[in-house]
NUMI-383790 format. One record per residue (C-alpha): residue number from 1; z, y, x. Coordinates in nm, 4 decimals, m for minus. Layout:
N
{seq:NUM | zz:Z | yy:Y | xx:X}
...
This chain:
348
{seq:1 | zz:m0.3389 | yy:m5.4780 | xx:7.4761}
{seq:2 | zz:m0.3550 | yy:m5.1787 | xx:7.3977}
{seq:3 | zz:m0.0548 | yy:m5.0604 | xx:7.2353}
{seq:4 | zz:0.1671 | yy:m4.7141 | xx:7.2199}
{seq:5 | zz:0.5829 | yy:m4.7751 | xx:7.2413}
{seq:6 | zz:0.7887 | yy:m4.6131 | xx:6.8855}
{seq:7 | zz:1.1073 | yy:m4.6452 | xx:6.8609}
{seq:8 | zz:1.2695 | yy:m4.5031 | xx:6.5018}
{seq:9 | zz:1.5647 | yy:m4.7243 | xx:6.5429}
{seq:10 | zz:1.7173 | yy:m4.9319 | xx:6.2746}
{seq:11 | zz:1.7736 | yy:m4.5943 | xx:6.0695}
{seq:12 | zz:1.5119 | yy:m4.4806 | xx:6.0811}
{seq:13 | zz:1.3275 | yy:m4.8258 | xx:6.0486}
{seq:14 | zz:1.4824 | yy:m4.8639 | xx:5.6614}
{seq:15 | zz:1.4505 | yy:m4.5052 | xx:5.5404}
{seq:16 | zz:1.0981 | yy:m4.4576 | xx:5.6564}
{seq:17 | zz:1.0336 | yy:m4.8482 | xx:5.4197}
{seq:18 | zz:1.2083 | yy:m4.7248 | xx:5.1052}
{seq:19 | zz:0.9987 | yy:m4.4470 | xx:5.1678}
{seq:20 | zz:0.6847 | yy:m4.6029 | xx:5.1273}
{seq:21 | zz:0.8166 | yy:m4.7440 | xx:4.7858}
{seq:22 | zz:0.9124 | yy:m4.4083 | xx:4.6641}
{seq:23 | zz:0.6480 | yy:m4.1469 | xx:4.7932}
{seq:24 | zz:0.3797 | yy:m4.1019 | xx:4.5771}
{seq:25 | zz:0.0568 | yy:m3.9333 | xx:4.8186}
{seq:26 | zz:m0.0934 | yy:m4.3237 | xx:4.9316}
{seq:27 | zz:m0.1874 | yy:m4.1103 | xx:5.2805}
{seq:28 | zz:0.1861 | yy:m3.9782 | xx:5.3360}
{seq:29 | zz:0.2528 | yy:m4.3345 | xx:5.2598}
{seq:30 | zz:m0.0403 | yy:m4.4934 | xx:5.4506}
{seq:31 | zz:0.0791 | yy:m4.3087 | xx:5.8450}
{seq:32 | zz:0.4817 | yy:m4.4020 | xx:5.7200}
{seq:33 | zz:0.3260 | yy:m4.7913 | xx:5.7500}
{seq:34 | zz:0.1291 | yy:m4.6871 | xx:6.0884}
{seq:35 | zz:0.4954 | yy:m4.6312 | xx:6.2647}
{seq:36 | zz:0.6627 | yy:m4.9107 | xx:6.1000}
{seq:37 | zz:0.4192 | yy:m5.1071 | xx:6.2535}
{seq:38 | zz:0.3967 | yy:m4.9884 | xx:6.5944}
{seq:39 | zz:0.8240 | yy:m4.9450 | xx:6.5718}
{seq:40 | zz:0.7427 | yy:m5.3816 | xx:6.5465}
{seq:41 | zz:0.5465 | yy:m5.4143 | xx:6.8197}
{seq:42 | zz:0.2162 | yy:m5.4520 | xx:6.7101}
{seq:43 | zz:m0.0383 | yy:m5.3410 | xx:6.9093}
{seq:44 | zz:m0.2746 | yy:m5.0324 | xx:6.7362}
{seq:45 | zz:m0.5435 | yy:m5.2937 | xx:6.6688}
{seq:46 | zz:m0.3427 | yy:m5.4970 | xx:6.5226}
{seq:47 | zz:m0.1548 | yy:m5.1678 | xx:6.3214}
{seq:48 | zz:m0.5656 | yy:m5.0814 | xx:6.2468}
{seq:49 | zz:m0.6297 | yy:m5.4151 | xx:6.1023}
{seq:50 | zz:m0.3786 | yy:m5.4345 | xx:5.8870}
{seq:51 | zz:m0.3722 | yy:m5.0386 | xx:5.7309}
{seq:52 | zz:m0.7490 | yy:m5.0612 | xx:5.7881}
{seq:53 | zz:m0.7353 | yy:m4.7366 | xx:5.9204}
{seq:54 | zz:m0.9556 | yy:m4.6255 | xx:6.2958}
{seq:55 | zz:m0.7891 | yy:m4.7365 | xx:6.5673}
{seq:56 | zz:m0.7717 | yy:m4.3069 | xx:6.6521}
{seq:57 | zz:m0.5963 | yy:m4.3005 | xx:6.2810}
{seq:58 | zz:m0.2912 | yy:m4.4422 | xx:6.4451}
{seq:59 | zz:m0.3071 | yy:m4.2788 | xx:6.8115}
{seq:60 | zz:m0.3095 | yy:m3.9641 | xx:6.6302}
{seq:61 | zz:0.0253 | yy:m4.0005 | xx:6.4069}
{seq:62 | zz:0.2229 | yy:m4.1579 | xx:6.6619}
{seq:63 | zz:0.0374 | yy:m3.8538 | xx:6.8852}
{seq:64 | zz:0.2282 | yy:m3.6110 | xx:6.6064}
{seq:65 | zz:0.5659 | yy:m3.8194 | xx:6.5126}
{seq:66 | zz:0.6448 | yy:m3.7689 | xx:6.9347}
{seq:67 | zz:0.5964 | yy:m3.4168 | xx:6.9714}
{seq:68 | zz:0.6569 | yy:m3.3367 | xx:6.5765}
{seq:69 | zz:0.9252 | yy:m3.5758 | xx:6.4328}
{seq:70 | zz:0.8753 | yy:m3.6825 | xx:6.1137}
{seq:71 | zz:0.7787 | yy:m3.2966 | xx:6.0431}
{seq:72 | zz:0.4408 | yy:m3.4237 | xx:6.2128}
{seq:73 | zz:0.3509 | yy:m3.6759 | xx:5.9351}
{seq:74 | zz:0.3132 | yy:m3.4290 | xx:5.6735}
{seq:75 | zz:m0.0893 | yy:m3.3401 | xx:5.6146}
{seq:76 | zz:m0.0997 | yy:m2.9705 | xx:5.8188}
{seq:77 | zz:m0.4157 | yy:m2.9128 | xx:5.6018}
{seq:78 | zz:m0.1842 | yy:m2.7030 | xx:5.2821}
{seq:79 | zz:m0.1105 | yy:m2.4332 | xx:5.6148}
{seq:80 | zz:m0.5213 | yy:m2.3394 | xx:5.5545}
{seq:81 | zz:m0.4562 | yy:m2.1397 | xx:5.2610}
{seq:82 | zz:m0.6324 | yy:m2.1559 | xx:4.8791}
{seq:83 | zz:m0.8913 | yy:m2.4669 | xx:4.9467}
{seq:84 | zz:m1.2085 | yy:m2.3738 | xx:4.9232}
{seq:85 | zz:m1.3068 | yy:m2.6073 | xx:4.6435}
{seq:86 | zz:m1.1839 | yy:m2.4783 | xx:4.3880}
{seq:87 | zz:m1.1758 | yy:m2.5680 | xx:4.0299}
{seq:88 | zz:m1.3908 | yy:m2.2609 | xx:3.9680}
{seq:89 | zz:m1.6268 | yy:m2.3742 | xx:4.2256}
{seq:90 | zz:m1.6666 | yy:m2.7352 | xx:4.1097}
{seq:91 | zz:m1.7736 | yy:m2.5641 | xx:3.7476}
{seq:92 | zz:m2.0131 | yy:m2.3779 | xx:3.9207}
{seq:93 | zz:m2.1335 | yy:m2.6879 | xx:4.1158}
{seq:94 | zz:m2.1937 | yy:m2.8375 | xx:3.7973}
{seq:95 | zz:m2.4074 | yy:m2.5911 | xx:3.6561}
{seq:96 | zz:m2.6204 | yy:m2.5003 | xx:3.9353}
{seq:97 | zz:m2.6820 | yy:m2.9196 | xx:3.9745}
{seq:98 | zz:m2.8126 | yy:m2.8499 | xx:3.6105}
{seq:99 | zz:m3.0938 | yy:m2.6161 | xx:3.7082}
{seq:100 | zz:m3.3575 | yy:m2.6447 | xx:3.9451}
{seq:101 | zz:m3.3547 | yy:m2.5026 | xx:4.2643}
{seq:102 | zz:m3.6252 | yy:m2.2737 | xx:4.1457}
{seq:103 | zz:m3.3975 | yy:m2.0555 | xx:3.8185}
{seq:104 | zz:m3.2288 | yy:m1.9427 | xx:4.1536}
{seq:105 | zz:m3.4827 | yy:m1.7860 | xx:4.3241}
{seq:106 | zz:m3.5694 | yy:m2.0903 | xx:4.5793}
{seq:107 | zz:m3.9739 | yy:m2.2358 | xx:4.6270}
{seq:108 | zz:m3.8161 | yy:m2.5789 | xx:4.6584}
{seq:109 | zz:m3.7912 | yy:m2.7438 | xx:4.3603}
{seq:110 | zz:m3.4812 | yy:m2.9920 | xx:4.4560}
{seq:111 | zz:m3.1773 | yy:m2.9344 | xx:4.5647}
{seq:112 | zz:m3.0819 | yy:m3.0629 | xx:4.8938}
{seq:113 | zz:m2.6518 | yy:m3.0132 | xx:4.9941}
{seq:114 | zz:m2.7880 | yy:m2.6595 | xx:5.2762}
{seq:115 | zz:m2.9731 | yy:m2.5560 | xx:4.9580}
{seq:116 | zz:m2.6556 | yy:m2.5612 | xx:4.6914}
{seq:117 | zz:m2.4143 | yy:m2.4387 | xx:5.0222}
{seq:118 | zz:m2.6501 | yy:m2.1447 | xx:5.0248}
{seq:119 | zz:m2.6734 | yy:m2.0714 | xx:4.6195}
{seq:120 | zz:m2.2643 | yy:m2.1702 | xx:4.5831}
{seq:121 | zz:m2.1925 | yy:m1.8307 | xx:4.8828}
{seq:122 | zz:m2.4217 | yy:m1.6815 | xx:4.6648}
{seq:123 | zz:m2.2571 | yy:m1.7466 | xx:4.3290}
{seq:124 | zz:m1.9446 | yy:m1.7232 | xx:4.4228}
{seq:125 | zz:m1.8549 | yy:m1.5785 | xx:4.7725}
{seq:126 | zz:m1.6967 | yy:m1.9475 | xx:4.8781}
{seq:127 | zz:m1.8748 | yy:m2.0736 | xx:5.2246}
{seq:128 | zz:m1.8108 | yy:m2.4383 | xx:5.2595}
{seq:129 | zz:m2.0046 | yy:m2.7227 | xx:5.5381}
{seq:130 | zz:m2.2661 | yy:m2.9810 | xx:5.4023}
{seq:131 | zz:m2.0160 | yy:m3.2336 | xx:5.4388}
{seq:132 | zz:m1.7756 | yy:m3.0733 | xx:5.1916}
{seq:133 | zz:m2.0630 | yy:m2.9821 | xx:4.9673}
{seq:134 | zz:m2.0901 | yy:m3.3999 | xx:4.9470}
{seq:135 | zz:m1.6981 | yy:m3.4493 | xx:4.8863}
{seq:136 | zz:m1.7467 | yy:m3.1603 | xx:4.6221}
{seq:137 | zz:m2.0970 | yy:m3.3310 | xx:4.4485}
{seq:138 | zz:m1.8783 | yy:m3.6500 | xx:4.4027}
{seq:139 | zz:m1.5428 | yy:m3.4735 | xx:4.2841}
{seq:140 | zz:m1.8459 | yy:m3.3750 | xx:3.9777}
{seq:141 | zz:m1.9618 | yy:m3.6866 | xx:3.9348}
{seq:142 | zz:m2.3198 | yy:m3.6366 | xx:4.1165}
{seq:143 | zz:m2.6119 | yy:m3.8164 | xx:4.1829}
{seq:144 | zz:m2.9545 | yy:m3.8463 | xx:4.2560}
{seq:145 | zz:m3.1628 | yy:m4.0632 | xx:4.0204}
{seq:146 | zz:m3.5438 | yy:m3.9613 | xx:3.9171}
{seq:147 | zz:m3.6581 | yy:m3.7222 | xx:3.6217}
{seq:148 | zz:m3.7816 | yy:m3.7819 | xx:3.2852}
{seq:149 | zz:m4.1395 | yy:m3.7345 | xx:3.2598}
{seq:150 | zz:m4.1414 | yy:m3.5322 | xx:2.9915}
{seq:151 | zz:m4.3695 | yy:m3.3072 | xx:2.7120}
{seq:152 | zz:m4.2579 | yy:m3.0005 | xx:2.4999}
{seq:153 | zz:m4.2687 | yy:m3.0462 | xx:2.1685}
{seq:154 | zz:m4.5698 | yy:m2.7968 | xx:2.0073}
{seq:155 | zz:m4.3906 | yy:m2.6988 | xx:1.7084}
{seq:156 | zz:m4.1886 | yy:m2.3599 | xx:1.7277}
{seq:157 | zz:m3.7748 | yy:m2.4273 | xx:1.7619}
{seq:158 | zz:m3.6735 | yy:m2.3696 | xx:1.4366}
{seq:159 | zz:m3.9228 | yy:m2.5647 | xx:1.2323}
{seq:160 | zz:m3.8209 | yy:m2.8300 | xx:1.4701}
{seq:161 | zz:m3.4584 | yy:m2.7785 | xx:1.4299}
{seq:162 | zz:m3.5178 | yy:m2.7975 | xx:1.0831}
{seq:163 | zz:m3.7082 | yy:m3.1492 | xx:1.0937}
{seq:164 | zz:m3.4058 | yy:m3.2740 | xx:1.2659}
{seq:165 | zz:m3.1416 | yy:m3.1609 | xx:1.0189}
{seq:166 | zz:m3.3481 | yy:m3.2745 | xx:0.7920}
{seq:167 | zz:m3.3442 | yy:m3.5781 | xx:0.8870}
{seq:168 | zz:m2.9746 | yy:m3.6240 | xx:1.0375}
{seq:169 | zz:m2.9083 | yy:m3.4266 | xx:0.6577}
{seq:170 | zz:m3.0438 | yy:m3.7501 | xx:0.4985}
{seq:171 | zz:m2.8593 | yy:m4.0208 | xx:0.7347}
{seq:172 | zz:m2.5386 | yy:m3.8984 | xx:0.6224}
{seq:173 | zz:m2.5810 | yy:m3.8720 | xx:0.2617}
{seq:174 | zz:m2.7559 | yy:m4.2253 | xx:0.3020}
{seq:175 | zz:m2.6943 | yy:m4.4336 | xx:m0.0807}
{seq:176 | zz:m2.5253 | yy:m4.7501 | xx:m0.0456}
{seq:177 | zz:m2.8039 | yy:m4.9605 | xx:m0.2983}
{seq:178 | zz:m3.1243 | yy:m4.7662 | xx:0.0078}
{seq:179 | zz:m3.1962 | yy:m4.8389 | xx:0.3932}
{seq:180 | zz:m3.2683 | yy:m4.6215 | xx:0.7168}
{seq:181 | zz:m3.4707 | yy:m4.7862 | xx:0.9968}
{seq:182 | zz:m3.5342 | yy:m4.6363 | xx:1.3300}
{seq:183 | zz:m3.8876 | yy:m4.7436 | xx:1.4620}
{seq:184 | zz:m4.1179 | yy:m4.7471 | xx:1.7464}
{seq:185 | zz:m4.3331 | yy:m4.9843 | xx:1.9349}
{seq:186 | zz:m4.3895 | yy:m5.1153 | xx:2.2690}
{seq:187 | zz:m4.6011 | yy:m5.3076 | xx:2.4832}
{seq:188 | zz:m4.4894 | yy:m5.6654 | xx:2.6489}
{seq:189 | zz:m4.6948 | yy:m5.6926 | xx:2.9756}
{seq:190 | zz:m4.7726 | yy:m6.0382 | xx:3.1407}
{seq:191 | zz:m4.8062 | yy:m5.7790 | xx:3.4969}
{seq:192 | zz:m4.4119 | yy:m5.7148 | xx:3.5534}
{seq:193 | zz:m4.3071 | yy:m5.3474 | xx:3.4921}
{seq:194 | zz:m4.1338 | yy:m5.2875 | xx:3.8631}
{seq:195 | zz:m3.7745 | yy:m5.1790 | xx:3.8943}
{seq:196 | zz:m3.4423 | yy:m5.0921 | xx:4.0402}
{seq:197 | zz:m3.2670 | yy:m5.3746 | xx:4.1842}
{seq:198 | zz:m2.9787 | yy:m5.4661 | xx:4.4831}
{seq:199 | zz:m3.1490 | yy:m5.6296 | xx:4.7760}
{seq:200 | zz:m2.9099 | yy:m5.7151 | xx:5.1115}
{seq:201 | zz:m3.0323 | yy:m5.5145 | xx:5.3855}
{seq:202 | zz:m3.3577 | yy:m5.5744 | xx:5.5556}
{seq:203 | zz:m3.4367 | yy:m5.7882 | xx:5.2810}
{seq:204 | zz:m3.7135 | yy:m5.6293 | xx:4.9966}
{seq:205 | zz:m3.6901 | yy:m5.8369 | xx:4.6719}
{seq:206 | zz:m4.0742 | yy:m5.9310 | xx:4.5403}
{seq:207 | zz:m4.1674 | yy:m5.9869 | xx:4.2248}
{seq:208 | zz:m4.4808 | yy:m6.1862 | xx:4.2010}
{seq:209 | zz:m4.7835 | yy:m6.0750 | xx:4.0205}
{seq:210 | zz:m4.9925 | yy:m6.3554 | xx:3.7631}
{seq:211 | zz:m5.3204 | yy:m6.1020 | xx:3.8542}
{seq:212 | zz:m5.4680 | yy:m6.0741 | xx:3.5190}
{seq:213 | zz:m5.2846 | yy:m5.9120 | xx:3.2775}
{seq:214 | zz:m5.2111 | yy:m5.9589 | xx:2.9588}
{seq:215 | zz:m5.0615 | yy:m5.7556 | xx:2.6778}
{seq:216 | zz:m4.8372 | yy:m5.8071 | xx:2.3723}
{seq:217 | zz:m4.6441 | yy:m5.5336 | xx:2.1107}
{seq:218 | zz:m4.3844 | yy:m5.5046 | xx:1.9343}
{seq:219 | zz:m4.3562 | yy:m5.3060 | xx:1.5982}
{seq:220 | zz:m3.9595 | yy:m5.2580 | xx:1.5424}
{seq:221 | zz:m3.7176 | yy:m5.1206 | xx:1.2568}
{seq:222 | zz:m3.3600 | yy:m5.0646 | xx:1.4067}
{seq:223 | zz:m3.0936 | yy:m5.0602 | xx:1.1076}
{seq:224 | zz:m2.9284 | yy:m4.7777 | xx:1.1098}
{seq:225 | zz:m2.5914 | yy:m4.9083 | xx:0.9558}
{seq:226 | zz:m2.5981 | yy:m5.2510 | xx:1.1598}
{seq:227 | zz:m2.8317 | yy:m5.1797 | xx:1.3829}
{seq:228 | zz:m2.9409 | yy:m5.5362 | xx:1.3544}
{seq:229 | zz:m3.3868 | yy:m5.5377 | xx:1.4762}
{seq:230 | zz:m3.6041 | yy:m5.6521 | xx:1.2452}
{seq:231 | zz:m3.9475 | yy:m5.6819 | xx:1.4658}
{seq:232 | zz:m4.3229 | yy:m5.8715 | xx:1.3666}
{seq:233 | zz:m4.5565 | yy:m5.9454 | xx:1.7030}
{seq:234 | zz:m4.9334 | yy:m5.8348 | xx:1.7438}
{seq:235 | zz:m5.2588 | yy:m5.8507 | xx:1.9954}
{seq:236 | zz:m5.3128 | yy:m5.5795 | xx:1.8687}
{seq:237 | zz:m5.1517 | yy:m5.1873 | xx:1.8549}
{seq:238 | zz:m5.2875 | yy:m5.0795 | xx:1.5233}
{seq:239 | zz:m5.2559 | yy:m5.0091 | xx:1.1926}
{seq:240 | zz:m5.2262 | yy:m5.4137 | xx:1.0727}
{seq:241 | zz:m4.8835 | yy:m5.4758 | xx:1.3121}
{seq:242 | zz:m4.7874 | yy:m5.0986 | xx:1.1534}
{seq:243 | zz:m4.7960 | yy:m5.2100 | xx:0.8224}
{seq:244 | zz:m4.6796 | yy:m5.6020 | xx:0.8750}
{seq:245 | zz:m4.3969 | yy:m5.4069 | xx:0.9955}
{seq:246 | zz:m4.3177 | yy:m5.2853 | xx:0.6583}
{seq:247 | zz:m4.3521 | yy:m5.5684 | xx:0.4700}
{seq:248 | zz:m4.1678 | yy:m5.6956 | xx:0.6347}
{seq:249 | zz:m3.8824 | yy:m5.4477 | xx:0.6065}
{seq:250 | zz:m3.9803 | yy:m5.4427 | xx:0.2055}
{seq:251 | zz:m3.9075 | yy:m5.8579 | xx:0.2354}
{seq:252 | zz:m3.5779 | yy:m5.8587 | xx:0.4289}
{seq:253 | zz:m3.4287 | yy:m5.5735 | xx:0.2341}
{seq:254 | zz:m3.5109 | yy:m5.6800 | xx:m0.1452}
{seq:255 | zz:m3.2019 | yy:m5.4860 | xx:m0.2793}
{seq:256 | zz:m3.2831 | yy:m5.1605 | xx:m0.1072}
{seq:257 | zz:m3.3820 | yy:m4.9045 | xx:m0.4364}
{seq:258 | zz:m3.6000 | yy:m4.7033 | xx:m0.1147}
{seq:259 | zz:m3.6834 | yy:m4.7860 | xx:0.2462}
{seq:260 | zz:m3.6619 | yy:m4.5094 | xx:0.4697}
{seq:261 | zz:m3.8566 | yy:m4.5097 | xx:0.8213}
{seq:262 | zz:m3.8057 | yy:m4.2150 | xx:1.0757}
{seq:263 | zz:m4.0951 | yy:m4.2816 | xx:1.3011}
{seq:264 | zz:m4.2644 | yy:m4.0506 | xx:1.6036}
{seq:265 | zz:m4.6504 | yy:m3.9490 | xx:1.5086}
{seq:266 | zz:m4.8286 | yy:m4.1757 | xx:1.6807}
{seq:267 | zz:m5.1564 | yy:m4.2044 | xx:1.5343}
{seq:268 | zz:m5.1636 | yy:m4.5870 | xx:1.3790}
{seq:269 | zz:m4.8313 | yy:m4.3973 | xx:1.1490}
{seq:270 | zz:m5.1205 | yy:m4.1830 | xx:0.9732}
{seq:271 | zz:m5.4193 | yy:m4.4075 | xx:0.8860}
{seq:272 | zz:m5.6292 | yy:m4.4432 | xx:0.5507}
{seq:273 | zz:m5.4966 | yy:m4.7946 | xx:0.5095}
{seq:274 | zz:m5.1121 | yy:m4.6712 | xx:0.5483}
{seq:275 | zz:m5.1428 | yy:m4.4868 | xx:0.2809}
{seq:276 | zz:m5.2444 | yy:m4.7043 | xx:0.0727}
{seq:277 | zz:m5.0019 | yy:m4.9572 | xx:0.2091}
{seq:278 | zz:m4.7733 | yy:m4.7202 | xx:0.0446}
{seq:279 | zz:m4.9688 | yy:m4.6582 | xx:m0.2783}
{seq:280 | zz:m4.9014 | yy:m5.0419 | xx:m0.3648}
{seq:281 | zz:m4.6290 | yy:m5.1681 | xx:m0.5693}
{seq:282 | zz:m4.4312 | yy:m5.2768 | xx:m0.2195}
{seq:283 | zz:m4.5685 | yy:m4.9978 | xx:m0.0370}
{seq:284 | zz:m4.3299 | yy:m4.6869 | xx:m0.3055}
{seq:285 | zz:m3.9846 | yy:m4.8429 | xx:m0.1704}
{seq:286 | zz:m4.0914 | yy:m4.6746 | xx:0.2058}
{seq:287 | zz:m4.0719 | yy:m4.3586 | xx:0.2945}
{seq:288 | zz:m4.1662 | yy:m4.2466 | xx:0.5449}
{seq:289 | zz:m3.9988 | yy:m3.9958 | xx:0.7493}
{seq:290 | zz:m4.1873 | yy:m3.8084 | xx:1.0640}
{seq:291 | zz:m4.0178 | yy:m3.7362 | xx:1.3818}
{seq:292 | zz:m4.0947 | yy:m3.3778 | xx:1.5304}
{seq:293 | zz:m4.3638 | yy:m3.4187 | xx:1.7869}
{seq:294 | zz:m4.2321 | yy:m3.5192 | xx:2.1354}
{seq:295 | zz:m3.9437 | yy:m3.5915 | xx:1.9952}
{seq:296 | zz:m3.8281 | yy:m4.0094 | xx:2.1654}
{seq:297 | zz:m3.4851 | yy:m3.8815 | xx:2.2810}
{seq:298 | zz:m3.4304 | yy:m3.8628 | xx:1.8933}
{seq:299 | zz:m3.5772 | yy:m4.2227 | xx:1.7860}
{seq:300 | zz:m3.3025 | yy:m4.4623 | xx:1.8940}
{seq:301 | zz:m3.4476 | yy:m4.7532 | xx:1.8901}
{seq:302 | zz:m3.6142 | yy:m4.6010 | xx:2.1693}
{seq:303 | zz:m3.2631 | yy:m4.7309 | xx:2.3411}
{seq:304 | zz:m3.3058 | yy:m5.0424 | xx:2.2269}
{seq:305 | zz:m3.6706 | yy:m5.0594 | xx:2.3889}
{seq:306 | zz:m3.5351 | yy:m4.9296 | xx:2.7325}
{seq:307 | zz:m3.2559 | yy:m5.2297 | xx:2.6880}
{seq:308 | zz:m3.5653 | yy:m5.5081 | xx:2.6654}
{seq:309 | zz:m3.7339 | yy:m5.3519 | xx:2.9850}
{seq:310 | zz:m3.4178 | yy:m5.3982 | xx:3.1588}
{seq:311 | zz:m3.3268 | yy:m5.7810 | xx:2.9679}
{seq:312 | zz:m3.6595 | yy:m5.9353 | xx:3.0390}
{seq:313 | zz:m3.9339 | yy:m5.8109 | xx:3.1242}
{seq:314 | zz:m3.8536 | yy:m5.5257 | xx:3.4440}
{seq:315 | zz:m3.9396 | yy:m5.7948 | xx:3.7911}
{seq:316 | zz:m3.9753 | yy:m6.0957 | xx:3.5133}
{seq:317 | zz:m4.1266 | yy:m6.4099 | xx:3.6411}
{seq:318 | zz:m4.2709 | yy:m6.5810 | xx:3.3458}
{seq:319 | zz:m4.6586 | yy:m6.7140 | xx:3.4297}
{seq:320 | zz:m4.7292 | yy:m6.6649 | xx:3.1211}
{seq:321 | zz:m4.7546 | yy:m6.5257 | xx:2.8149}
{seq:322 | zz:m4.6214 | yy:m6.7937 | xx:2.6000}
{seq:323 | zz:m4.2838 | yy:m6.7980 | xx:2.8379}
{seq:324 | zz:m4.2103 | yy:m6.4126 | xx:2.8589}
{seq:325 | zz:m4.2226 | yy:m6.4220 | xx:2.4406}
{seq:326 | zz:m4.0124 | yy:m6.6512 | xx:2.4346}
{seq:327 | zz:m3.7896 | yy:m6.5254 | xx:2.6634}
{seq:328 | zz:m3.7867 | yy:m6.1371 | xx:2.4505}
{seq:329 | zz:m3.7283 | yy:m6.3622 | xx:2.1352}
{seq:330 | zz:m3.4682 | yy:m6.5140 | xx:2.2700}
{seq:331 | zz:m3.2696 | yy:m6.1662 | xx:2.3556}
{seq:332 | zz:m3.3216 | yy:m6.0224 | xx:2.0774}
{seq:333 | zz:m3.2059 | yy:m6.3014 | xx:1.8091}
{seq:334 | zz:m2.9145 | yy:m6.3212 | xx:2.0185}
{seq:335 | zz:m2.8366 | yy:m5.9424 | xx:2.0905}
{seq:336 | zz:m2.8943 | yy:m5.9223 | xx:1.6994}
{seq:337 | zz:m2.5727 | yy:m6.2382 | xx:1.6553}
{seq:338 | zz:m2.3836 | yy:m6.0020 | xx:1.9265}
{seq:339 | zz:m2.4533 | yy:m5.5947 | xx:1.7185}
{seq:340 | zz:m2.3964 | yy:m5.8678 | xx:1.3753}
{seq:341 | zz:m2.0758 | yy:m5.9766 | xx:1.5851}
{seq:342 | zz:m1.9211 | yy:m5.6162 | xx:1.7039}
{seq:343 | zz:m2.0579 | yy:m5.5259 | xx:1.2662}
{seq:344 | zz:m1.7759 | yy:m5.7685 | xx:1.1437}
{seq:345 | zz:m1.4668 | yy:m5.6989 | xx:1.4575}
{seq:346 | zz:m1.5105 | yy:m5.3091 | xx:1.4230}
{seq:347 | zz:m1.4486 | yy:m5.3151 | xx:1.0286}
{seq:348 | zz:m1.1764 | yy:m5.5917 | xx:1.0773}
């Protein structure tokens, strides 16, 4: 077996063991343990396996100890001068990654490590290798992900902000005898939504599709105070489905003098049928508050629908719409129970 002879002596062995307990540098601790293992007669391979390091690391530590003694265990990179990737560099990197290469004069729309190196060199005067850039990206918790397609709000910024501020003020000053809800509709398809999943190497999981798609629709309203979800189901996404949800809210919250519903500008929310419904005695308790166009991030029920897809519809294996809707109802009931439980715990 491949062995390297290291003779520390009893005194040095005890001292090195004490240093492994007292030292705060994990890499220096590993170097001490390499020498302890070799001193006790273990092979290079056994030492590397025990310490979860490469065999080349074991040989390098032994070689440095032979030539330089204990001083050779200290990380020599401290002699390299000031670190290139300091806090200022990482702050600049964070700012660059938040933008697009086109914002910095490059024709390419997506970042590569080499392009980041060149951009940061222009911005900071410091050039690093692509490998170091990879580590720097980890330090700022950057990740590769899919951009979210969005449509810009056509309203002027001032008008948009004024509407959003009015809704925030409404919720902040909501009287105890009134209720407010975020509302939206969601499509449920029998053909599964395909999404990312973990797979073992060489495997590609399959998501069987029934072939002929079926659809159902949910109209939901999430209570701003309790996050409880009220929903109705339908085979069509139309004004009747939306009005059915409004009636469900009036039945479920009879004590609320006013029911505020925050929603988007989808056409089914503006029909004559909806307007006539709001003129009825029950409908007069309802106030609709429309968000600016194309502002889904300000409708908090959207996150609930994302959870629905993640927990029920994405990559599902249901062969009938009945089974899929049963799973969906079970999930939503369970979610409401968990939300209510969390609310009680928070108020104790």
